[in-house]
C-alpha positions as CSV (number, residue, x, y, z in Angstrom):
1,X,208.2,128.4,121.6
2,X,211.1,128.7,123.1
3,X,213.7,130.9,124.7
4,X,215.0,133.5,121.9
5,X,218.2,136.2,122.0
6,X,218.7,139.4,120.8
7,X,219.1,138.5,117.0
8,X,217.9,135.3,116.6
9,X,215.3,135.0,113.9
10,X,211.5,133.4,114.8
11,X,207.9,133.4,113.4
12,X,205.1,134.5,114.6
13,X,201.3,134.3,113.0
14,X,199.9,137.7,112.4
15,X,195.8,138.0,112.6
16,X,195.5,134.6,112.9
17,X,195.7,133.6,108.7
18,X,200.0,133.9,107.6
19,X,203.7,133.2,108.9
20,X,205.7,136.6,109.5
21,X,209.4,136.5,110.4
22,X,211.1,138.3,112.5
23,X,214.3,139.1,114.3
24,X,214.4,139.6,118.2
25,X,215.6,142.8,119.0
26,X,215.5,141.9,123.2
27,X,213.5,139.9,126.1
28,X,212.2,140.5,129.2
29,X,210.8,137.7,131.2
30,X,208.0,136.2,129.0
31,X,208.3,139.2,126.6
32,X,209.8,140.0,122.9
33,X,210.3,143.0,121.3
34,X,210.7,141.9,117.9
35,X,211.2,143.7,114.5
36,X,209.7,142.9,111.5
37,X,209.0,144.6,107.4
38,X,205.4,145.2,107.2
39,X,203.5,145.6,104.2
40,X,202.2,149.3,105.7
41,X,205.5,150.3,105.7
42,X,208.2,149.0,103.6
43,X,210.4,151.8,104.1
44,X,211.8,150.7,108.0
45,X,210.4,147.8,110.0
46,X,208.1,148.0,112.4
47,X,208.9,146.9,115.9
48,X,206.1,145.2,118.7
49,X,206.0,143.7,121.6
50,X,205.0,139.9,122.2
51,X,204.4,136.8,124.9
52,X,207.0,134.7,123.8
53,X,204.2,132.0,123.6
54,X,203.4,133.9,120.2
55,X,206.6,133.2,118.8
56,X,208.4,130.0,117.2
57,X,211.4,128.9,116.0
58,X,210.6,127.5,112.4
59,X,208.2,129.0,109.9
60,X,206.1,125.5,109.9
61,X,205.7,125.2,114.0
62,X,204.4,128.9,112.8
63,X,202.2,127.7,110.1
64,X,200.5,124.8,112.1
65,X,198.7,127.1,114.7
66,X,197.0,128.6,111.6
67,X,193.6,127.4,112.2
68,X,192.0,125.5,109.1
69,X,189.4,126.3,107.1
70,X,186.4,124.3,107.4
71,X,184.7,123.5,104.5
72,X,181.1,122.2,104.5
73,X,180.0,119.1,102.8
74,X,176.9,119.8,102.4
75,X,176.8,123.6,100.4
76,X,177.6,123.1,96.9
77,X,180.1,126.2,96.6
78,X,179.9,126.9,92.4
79,X,175.5,127.0,92.5
80,X,176.6,130.4,93.6
81,X,179.0,131.8,90.7
């Protein structure tokens, strides 16, 4: 998390599962308009607004916010294949 300026590169967690790189378009208060390349429309960037608390300066910082998958030690995963 931090303060970003237009043109800065930032990272955010999409769908709680993976990190996306984005460019800051503009900011006002605690909100930023960002653009990023979406797999749904690779011809042009997607543009959305996010709170500053959802943006990170490094990919590693964003990755640290992804919840870890819990594994049940009592469940035999190989038994069901």
